C-alpha positions as CSV (number, residue, x, y, z in Angstrom):
1,M,87.9,111.8,82.4
2,P,89.2,110.1,85.3
3,D,89.4,112.2,89.1
4,L,93.2,111.5,89.3
5,E,96.1,110.2,86.5
6,L,96.7,108.1,89.5
7,L,95.6,106.7,92.9
8,V,97.4,105.4,96.0
9,I,96.2,103.0,97.9
10,G,98.2,103.2,101.7
11,G,100.1,105.4,102.7
12,G,103.6,102.8,104.0
13,P,107.2,104.2,102.6
14,G,106.2,102.5,99.1
15,G,102.6,104.4,98.7
16,Y,103.4,107.7,100.1
17,V,107.5,107.3,98.4
18,A,105.7,106.7,95.4
19,A,102.6,109.2,95.5
20,I,105.6,111.8,95.9
21,R,107.2,110.8,93.3
22,A,104.3,110.4,91.0
23,A,103.5,113.8,91.3
24,Q,107.2,115.1,91.0
25,R,106.7,113.4,87.3
26,G,103.8,116.1,86.3
27,L,100.7,113.4,87.4
28,S,98.0,114.7,89.4
29,V,97.7,112.2,92.5
30,G,95.6,110.9,95.4
31,L,96.6,109.2,98.6
32,V,93.8,106.9,100.3
33,E,95.4,106.5,104.1
34,K,92.9,104.8,107.1
35,E,95.4,105.7,109.9
36,R,98.4,107.9,110.4
37,P,101.0,108.3,107.2
38,G,104.1,106.4,107.2
39,G,102.4,103.0,107.9
40,V,103.6,100.2,110.1
41,C,107.4,101.0,109.2
42,L,106.9,104.7,110.4
43,N,104.1,104.0,113.0
44,W,104.6,99.9,114.4
45,G,107.8,98.7,113.1
46,C,111.5,100.1,112.0
47,I,111.7,103.7,113.9
48,P,109.6,103.0,116.8
49,T,111.3,99.8,117.7
50,K,115.2,101.7,116.6
51,A,113.7,104.5,119.3
52,M,113.2,102.0,122.1
53,L,116.1,100.1,121.1
54,R,118.5,103.2,120.8
55,S,117.4,103.3,124.9
56,A,118.4,100.0,125.9
57,E,121.7,100.7,123.9
58,I,122.3,103.6,126.3
59,Y,120.9,101.9,129.1
60,Q,123.7,99.4,129.1
61,T,126.3,101.3,127.9
62,M,125.8,103.0,131.2
63,T,125.4,100.0,133.3
64,A,129.3,99.9,132.3
65,A,130.3,103.3,132.3
66,A,132.8,102.4,134.7
67,D,134.7,100.5,132.1
68,F,135.1,103.7,130.6
69,G,136.6,105.9,133.2
70,I,132.9,107.0,133.8
71,H,131.5,106.6,137.4
72,A,127.8,106.6,137.3
73,D,125.2,106.2,141.0
74,N,122.4,104.9,140.6
75,V,121.3,104.1,137.0
76,R,118.3,103.4,136.3
77,F,115.4,103.4,133.2
78,D,112.0,105.0,133.0
79,F,110.1,102.6,130.7
80,A,107.3,105.1,130.6
81,V,109.8,107.8,129.5
82,V,111.4,105.1,127.0
83,R,107.8,105.3,125.5
84,Q,107.4,108.9,125.6
85,R,110.3,109.4,123.8
86,K,109.4,107.1,121.2
87,D,105.8,108.5,120.6
88,G,107.5,111.9,119.7
89,I,109.2,111.0,117.4
90,V,107.2,108.8,115.5
91,K,104.9,111.6,115.1
92,G,107.6,113.9,114.2
93,L,108.5,111.7,111.4
94,T,104.3,111.0,110.3
95,D,103.7,114.8,110.6
96,G,106.9,115.3,108.5
97,V,105.7,112.8,105.6
98,A,101.9,114.7,105.3
99,G,103.9,117.6,105.3
100,L,105.9,116.0,101.9
101,L,102.5,115.2,100.5
102,K,101.2,118.4,100.8
103,A,104.1,120.3,100.0
104,N,104.5,118.0,96.4
105,G,100.6,118.1,96.0
106,V,99.1,115.4,96.7
107,T,95.2,114.9,98.0
108,V,95.2,112.8,100.7
109,I,91.8,111.3,101.1
110,E,91.1,109.8,104.8
111,G,89.6,106.4,104.9
112,H,89.5,102.5,103.3
113,A,89.4,102.1,99.6
114,R,87.4,98.9,98.0
115,F,87.3,98.9,94.4
116,T,84.6,98.6,92.4
117,G,86.1,98.4,88.8
118,P,89.8,98.1,87.5
119,T,90.0,102.1,88.1
120,T,87.3,103.2,90.6
121,V,87.2,102.6,93.7
122,E,84.7,103.8,97.1
123,V,86.5,105.4,100.0
124,Y,84.9,104.1,103.0
125,E,85.3,105.8,106.9
126,A,87.4,103.3,108.9
127,G,86.0,102.4,112.0
128,P,87.9,101.9,114.7
129,S,88.8,98.3,116.8
130,P,88.8,97.5,120.3
131,V,91.4,98.4,122.2
132,F,93.9,95.5,122.9
133,E,97.2,95.6,124.7
134,G,99.1,97.1,121.4
135,G,96.7,100.2,121.7
136,P,93.8,101.2,119.6
137,R,94.4,100.8,115.7
138,Y,91.6,100.5,112.9
139,A,89.7,97.7,111.7
140,A,90.9,96.5,108.7
141,A,86.8,96.3,107.5
142,P,85.5,99.7,106.7
143,T,82.1,101.0,107.7
144,G,79.0,101.4,106.2
145,T,79.9,105.3,105.8
146,R,80.9,106.0,102.2
147,V,82.8,108.8,101.8
148,R,83.3,109.6,98.1
149,E,84.0,107.8,95.1
150,I,86.9,107.9,92.7
151,S,88.5,107.0,89.3
152,A,91.6,107.3,88.1
153,R,93.6,106.0,85.4
154,D,96.2,103.9,87.5
155,I,95.5,102.6,90.5
156,I,99.0,101.5,93.3
157,V,97.8,99.0,95.7
158,A,100.0,99.5,98.3
159,T,98.3,98.5,101.4
160,G,100.9,96.6,103.6
161,S,101.4,93.5,105.9
162,T,100.3,92.9,109.6
163,P,101.0,90.3,111.6
164,A,100.4,87.0,111.5
165,R,98.2,84.7,113.8
166,L,100.0,81.7,114.4
167,P,98.0,78.4,115.4
168,I,98.5,77.6,118.7
169,P,95.9,76.6,121.3
170,G,96.1,79.5,123.4
171,V,97.2,82.3,121.7
172,D,94.1,84.3,122.2
173,L,94.4,84.5,126.1
174,P,95.0,88.0,127.6
175,G,99.2,88.7,127.6
176,V,99.5,86.5,124.4
177,I,100.7,89.7,122.3
178,N,102.8,90.1,118.7
179,S,105.1,93.3,117.4
180,D,102.1,95.9,117.8
181,G,100.9,95.0,121.0
182,A,104.5,95.1,121.9
183,F,104.2,98.8,122.2
184,G,101.3,98.7,124.2
185,L,103.0,97.3,127.3
186,A,103.2,100.1,130.0
187,E,106.3,98.0,132.1
188,V,109.1,95.7,131.1
189,P,107.7,91.8,131.4
190,C,109.5,90.2,134.1
191,R,109.4,86.6,132.3
192,L,109.2,86.9,128.5
193,V,108.9,84.0,126.3
194,V,109.6,85.1,122.2
195,V,108.1,82.7,119.4
196,G,110.3,83.6,116.6
197,G,113.9,84.2,116.1
198,S,113.7,85.7,113.2
199,A,114.5,89.6,113.0
200,V,111.3,91.0,114.5
201,G,111.3,88.4,117.2
202,A,115.0,88.5,118.4
203,E,115.1,92.8,118.2
204,W,112.4,92.6,120.8
205,A,114.2,89.8,123.1
206,S,117.1,91.9,122.6
207,L,115.4,94.6,123.9
208,F,113.5,93.5,127.0
209,A,117.2,91.4,127.8
210,S,118.3,94.6,128.0
211,F,115.7,96.5,130.4
212,G,116.6,93.3,132.7
213,S,113.6,90.7,131.3
214,E,113.8,86.9,131.7
215,V,114.0,85.8,128.1
216,T,113.5,82.9,126.1
217,V,113.6,82.6,122.3
218,V,112.0,79.7,120.7
219,E,113.2,79.2,116.9
220,L,111.9,76.0,115.0
221,Q,115.0,76.1,112.7
222,D,118.7,74.8,114.1
223,R,119.8,78.6,114.9
224,L,118.2,82.4,115.1
225,V,117.6,84.4,111.8
226,P,117.5,81.3,109.9
227,L,117.5,83.8,106.3
228,E,121.0,84.6,107.7
229,D,124.3,83.2,106.9
230,K,124.3,80.2,109.2
231,E,127.5,81.2,111.1
232,I,125.7,84.7,111.8
233,G,123.4,82.6,113.2
234,V,125.4,80.6,115.3
235,A,126.9,84.0,116.7
236,L,124.1,86.0,117.9
237,G,123.1,82.8,119.5
238,R,126.3,82.7,121.9
239,S,126.2,86.3,122.3
240,F,122.5,86.2,123.4
241,G,123.5,83.5,125.5
242,K,125.9,85.1,126.9
243,R,123.7,88.2,128.1
244,G,121.3,85.4,129.9
245,I,118.9,85.0,127.0
246,T,117.7,81.2,126.8
247,V,117.6,80.3,123.4
248,L,115.8,76.8,122.5
249,T,116.6,76.1,118.9
250,G,114.6,73.3,117.4
251,S,111.8,73.7,118.9
252,T,108.1,74.5,118.6
253,V,105.2,76.4,121.1
254,E,102.7,73.5,121.1
255,S,100.2,75.1,123.7
256,I,99.9,78.5,125.8
257,A,97.7,78.3,129.0
258,Q,97.0,79.8,131.9
259,A,98.7,79.4,135.2
260,D,98.2,80.7,138.7
261,S,100.9,83.3,138.1
262,G,101.0,84.3,134.4
263,L,101.3,81.9,131.3
264,R,102.6,78.7,131.0
265,V,103.9,77.8,127.8
266,T,104.5,74.3,126.6
267,V,107.7,74.2,124.1
268,G,108.2,70.9,122.3
269,G,110.9,69.3,120.2
270,P,114.4,68.2,121.3
271,K,114.5,70.7,124.2
272,A,110.8,70.0,125.4
273,R,109.7,71.8,128.9
274,D,107.8,74.1,130.1
275,L,107.8,77.8,130.7
276,D,106.5,80.4,133.3
277,A,105.6,83.6,131.6
278,D,104.5,86.7,131.8
279,I,104.2,88.2,128.4
280,V,104.1,85.8,125.1
281,L,105.0,87.9,122.2
282,I,104.2,86.4,118.9
283,G,107.0,87.6,116.5
284,V,107.1,85.5,113.4
285,G,105.1,85.3,110.6
286,R,102.9,88.3,108.4
287,R,99.7,88.3,105.9
288,P,99.2,91.1,103.7
289,N,96.3,94.1,104.0
290,T,94.5,92.5,100.6
291,A,91.0,91.5,102.5
292,D,87.7,93.9,102.4
293,L,89.9,95.6,99.1
294,G,87.5,94.2,96.0
295,L,90.1,92.9,94.4
296,D,88.1,90.0,92.9
297,V,86.0,93.3,92.0
298,A,88.6,94.3,90.0
299,G,89.8,91.0,88.6
300,I,93.1,91.3,90.7
301,D,93.8,87.3,91.4
302,T,96.2,86.6,94.6
303,D,98.5,83.2,95.4
304,A,97.8,81.2,97.9
305,R,98.8,83.1,100.8
306,G,97.0,86.6,99.9
307,F,100.0,88.1,97.9
308,I,99.5,90.3,94.6
309,P,101.7,88.8,91.6
310,V,103.1,91.4,90.0
311,D,106.6,91.7,86.9
312,E,109.6,94.0,87.5
313,Q,107.9,97.0,87.3
314,L,105.1,96.2,89.5
315,R,102.4,95.5,86.8
316,T,99.5,93.1,88.0
317,G,97.4,90.9,85.8
318,V,94.9,93.7,85.2
319,E,96.1,96.7,83.2
320,H,96.7,100.2,84.9
321,V,96.8,98.3,88.4
322,Y,100.0,98.3,89.9
323,A,101.4,97.0,93.5
324,I,104.0,97.7,95.5
325,G,105.8,96.5,99.0
326,D,104.5,94.0,101.6
327,V,101.3,93.2,99.4
328,T,103.5,91.4,96.2
329,G,105.7,88.6,99.0
330,K,109.0,89.9,97.1
331,A,110.7,91.2,100.2
332,L,108.9,92.5,103.1
333,L,110.8,95.5,104.2
334,A,110.3,98.9,103.8
335,H,113.4,100.2,101.7
336,V,112.3,97.1,98.8
337,A,108.4,98.9,99.3
338,S,110.5,102.2,98.9
339,H,112.4,101.7,96.2
340,Q,109.2,99.3,94.3
341,G,107.5,102.8,94.9
342,L,109.5,105.0,93.2
343,T,109.9,102.4,90.1
344,A,105.8,102.2,89.9
345,A,105.5,105.7,89.7
346,D,108.3,106.0,86.8
347,V,106.8,103.8,84.7
348,I,103.2,105.3,84.8
349,A,104.9,108.6,84.4
350,G,106.3,107.4,80.9
351,H,110.0,106.8,82.4
352,P,111.4,103.7,81.8
353,A,112.4,101.8,85.3
354,H,112.3,98.3,86.2
355,I,113.3,96.5,90.0
356,D,116.2,94.3,90.6
357,Y,116.1,91.9,93.6
358,N,119.5,90.6,93.3
359,V,121.3,93.4,95.5
360,I,118.6,93.8,99.2
361,P,120.3,94.4,102.1
362,A,118.9,93.9,105.1
363,A,119.2,94.6,108.8
364,T,118.4,93.5,111.9
365,F,118.7,95.9,115.2
366,T,119.6,93.3,117.6
367,H,122.8,93.8,120.0
368,P,125.0,93.1,118.6
369,E,124.0,94.2,115.1
370,I,123.6,92.1,112.0
371,A,123.2,93.2,108.5
372,S,123.7,91.1,105.0
373,V,123.4,92.0,101.7
374,G,123.7,89.0,98.7
375,L,124.1,85.2,98.9
376,T,124.6,83.5,101.7
377,E,127.6,80.9,101.4
378,D,125.4,77.9,101.3
379,A,123.0,79.7,99.3
380,A,126.5,80.2,96.9
381,R,127.6,76.8,96.6
382,A,123.9,75.7,95.4
383,A,123.8,78.1,93.2
384,G,126.7,76.3,91.7
385,H,129.4,79.0,92.8
386,E,132.8,77.5,93.7
387,V,133.4,80.2,96.6
388,L,136.1,81.2,99.0
389,T,135.0,82.8,102.4
390,A,137.0,85.3,104.0
391,K,136.6,87.0,108.0
392,F,137.9,89.7,109.9
393,P,137.1,90.2,113.4
394,F,136.0,93.6,114.4
395,A,138.3,93.2,118.1
396,A,141.3,93.5,115.6
397,L,139.9,96.7,114.5
398,G,141.4,100.0,116.3
399,R,138.5,101.9,116.1
400,S,136.4,99.0,117.5
401,Q,138.8,98.3,120.9
402,T,138.2,102.6,121.7
403,F,134.8,102.2,121.2
404,G,134.3,99.5,123.7
405,D,132.4,97.2,121.3
406,T,134.8,94.4,119.7
407,E,132.2,91.7,119.7
408,G,131.4,89.8,115.8
409,F,133.3,89.6,112.2
410,L,132.5,91.0,108.9
411,K,132.2,88.2,106.5
412,I,132.9,88.3,102.9
413,V,131.4,85.7,100.1
414,A,133.1,85.8,96.9
415,G,133.8,83.4,93.8
416,A,137.0,81.0,93.7
417,K,138.2,82.0,90.6
418,H,137.2,85.9,90.0
419,R,137.0,86.9,93.4
420,E,134.3,88.5,92.7
421,V,131.9,89.8,95.8
422,L,129.1,87.7,95.6
423,G,127.8,88.3,99.5
424,V,128.7,90.6,102.6
425,H,127.4,89.5,105.6
426,I,128.3,91.7,109.2
427,I,127.2,91.2,113.1
428,G,128.5,93.5,114.9
429,P,128.8,97.4,116.1
430,S,127.2,99.8,113.5
431,A,126.6,96.3,110.8
432,S,123.5,98.3,109.6
433,D,125.7,101.1,108.1
434,L,128.3,99.1,107.0
435,I,126.4,97.0,104.6
436,A,125.8,99.8,102.4
437,E,129.2,99.1,101.0
438,G,128.7,95.1,100.3
439,A,125.9,96.0,98.3
440,L,127.4,98.9,96.3
441,A,130.4,96.3,95.9
442,I,128.0,93.6,94.8
443,S,125.8,96.2,91.8
444,L,129.2,97.4,90.7
445,E,130.6,93.7,90.2
446,A,133.7,94.1,92.7
447,T,136.2,92.1,93.8
448,L,138.0,91.4,96.4
449,D,141.3,93.3,94.9
450,E,139.0,96.4,94.3
451,L,138.0,95.9,97.7
452,A,141.3,95.9,99.4
453,D,142.9,98.6,97.0
454,T,140.6,101.6,98.1
455,I,141.5,103.7,100.7
456,H,139.9,102.9,103.8
457,A,139.8,106.1,106.3
458,H,141.6,105.1,110.0
459,P,140.4,104.1,112.5
460,T,136.7,103.6,111.5
461,L,134.7,100.3,111.3
462,G,134.7,100.4,108.1
463,E,138.0,99.3,107.4
464,I,136.9,96.1,108.3
465,G,135.5,95.6,104.7
466,M,138.6,96.3,102.9
467,E,140.8,94.3,105.8
468,A,138.3,91.1,104.6
469,A,139.1,91.4,101.4
470,L,142.8,91.3,102.4
471,V,142.5,87.9,103.9
472,G,140.5,86.5,101.1
473,L,143.9,87.4,99.0
474,G,145.8,85.6,101.4
475,L,147.3,88.9,102.9
476,P,146.1,89.6,105.9
477,V,148.0,92.5,107.7
478,H,146.5,93.1,111.2
479,V,145.0,89.1,112.1
480,A,147.6,85.9,111.3
481,P,147.2,84.2,107.9
482,R,145.6,81.3,107.8
483,K,147.4,77.9,107.6
484,R,147.3,76.4,104.5
């Protein structure tokens, strides 16, 4: 008899959710985790960055308070308190996850798991790594001290990912950090160079610019957030420029070197130049945490990048072994990992389930915010769709005017014949909250007519989807009609 019906390796947003769902389905469940529960998202990603971004947002609002008729003197920020607030939020949430695991009867085993067979693992103590600029973390490799051996009927691998190390000369120099290391900065850097203008890099650039850093973003592609619709990336670049952030697109970092004052960053490409920096933040690329797991011993294959291939029910090529989250390489997003966790747990418990990756909302918490779901305009055309597009600006919304944030727009990509919603793309206030309607519209195969006919509360930011649908139908009310 196995020790457990299910063992989950990794306690991130995929792993802990899978463990809880499986326990709710009546399975005996164990979870192996070498750090605090919650994974990268709660400890080093989604939550702590959003806590700090909220502080930056309030600081920006306070410095512009006179525009709202509010006068405040000597407005300043205390970065140490910003970090303390972040730490308090993280602790509260990770403690909450630990409590939920206990309440659902999940056995939590501290340590690092390594396969000894398809459904057996050895758990070792996780040794602390040397302190680096991001603060103390745990080594990927286990120590030589074995804690216990565990067998299970089924196993889920949910070990997540870590920032990738780019092959740039000088990347190991002091002052060169990744997204984890940014949390360890005791003060706001005067001069910051961010390598990579996708979601991670763009968020850090936005945050430190709000706190007064002189920020330069170096991006290989021709625009920021290149996975987003082209118009969104162009709009974010324009917004960053207005805020004083230098954006070098179509450019690469060729080397990083020590200089008399900080670091010297050599940028190649059509915008070639040397940049002086106090901190260089590598904000691009992640690699799966599949090393030192003994996957080969279990017969679990990985692809050329180290990710574990899975089917729509999260099965690997080895019977009774599943994988979820970043290690699958499907979509490196916390909410996708959680949904994969629910699906895998249900399948293991004998309930029919599968995951559909066609409707995955994404959000980037820059200022202005970005959110999207479905096909971009270029992707829709490349897929063979005849499309129509419709945009509505936040500046034309009454609620946006009263809110004092009118930058940006919502764009709908729809089929030209049936007017079905294929994609929704937003840049502007509360974009991350507004995208839910777009995801639901695509899931339900809604049309522009149905969006336009749905009564939306007024005055709200949520009206923007209805207003954009009216534009797409050629019946705009609150913006001038497009010339034919």
